[in-house]
N, C-alpha and C positions, 0 to 999 in steps of 0.2 A: 622474228620480225613482226609477229602478230602483236599481241598485248591487249591491254584494256583500252577501249575507246573512250574518248573524252565525253563526259556527261554534258547534257544540255544545261543551260542556265537555270531552268525551272527545277530540275532534279538536284542540282548542286545547292540551291537555296533550301530545298526541303531537307536535305541531309544536314545542312548547317543548322537549321532551326531545330531539328530533332536532337542534334548534339548539344545545343544550348540548353534545351529543356532537360536533357539527361544530367548535365552538369549541375543545374539548379537543384534537381531532385537529390543528387548525391550530396550536395552541400547541406541541404536541409536535413538529410538523414545523418550526416556526419556530426552536425551540431547536437542532435539528440543522443547519439551514442557516446559522445565525449562526456556527457554528464553521467551516464549510467555505468561507464567502465570502472571496474574495481581492480585493485592490484591482483595479479595472478599469483596463485599459490603453486608451489612445487608439488609435482605428483610423486608419490612414493611408489616405486616399483616393487612389487612383491611376487614371489613365486610360490607355486603349489608344490610343496615337497612330497615325495612319494610316501605312501602310508607304511613306512617302515620305521623301526626304532634305530637308534644309533648303532646298536650291536648288530642288527641285521644288515645295515649298510656296510659296516666294517667287515662283516663276514662275506659280503658280495665283492668288496674291493680288495680284501687282503690277498687273494691269489695273484693279483696283478703285480708285476715287478715295478712298473712305473705307472702311476695313476695320473692321467691327464683328463681334461674335460671330456674329450670324446670317448675315451675308454670307460670312464665312469658313466657316461650317458648310455653306452652300449650295455654295460654290466647292470645298471639299475633300470634300464628300459624307459628312460625319460628323454626329454629334449636336452640339447646342449646347454641352453640357458638355465634350465632347472638344475642340471648337473653342476654347473659353475656355482650356483648359489649353495647347493648342498656341500660342495667341497670347501667353500669359504666358511660355511657354518661349522663343518667338522674340524677345520683348522682352528677356528676360534675356540672350540671346545677342547683343543689339544689332543684330538683323537688321531689325526693324521699330521704329518710334518711336511712342510714345503722343502723339497730336496733340490730344486733348481728351477730353470726356466727363465725366460726373459720376454720383454715386450708384451706382457699380459698372457703369455702362454706358459702357465705354470706346470711344474711336475711335482707331484707329491708322493710320499711313501707312507705306508701304514706303520704306525707305531707298534713295535712288537715287544 
């Protein structure tokens, strides 16, 4: 039942005047930024691979029956995002083979 009380005429005029000046200032700023804006470039996401060679990574991953992102992260001692990049890199080098998985949850096996 409470709520906000109705403002007096003087205070309503002040808020309306301040809103008008704010709109004018944003329009002036908007004109300047339209001239300066340049097309955005796509950011390349990169990951910091662990300081291991391919042979050392394969040695850490070969005892695993099924290599997933999270088991690789645990075995290599890195984040899951880094492990995902490492697995994709090893797959592109034909060191490991994708054995299954779906919806982005891949399962790999070591090439023996």
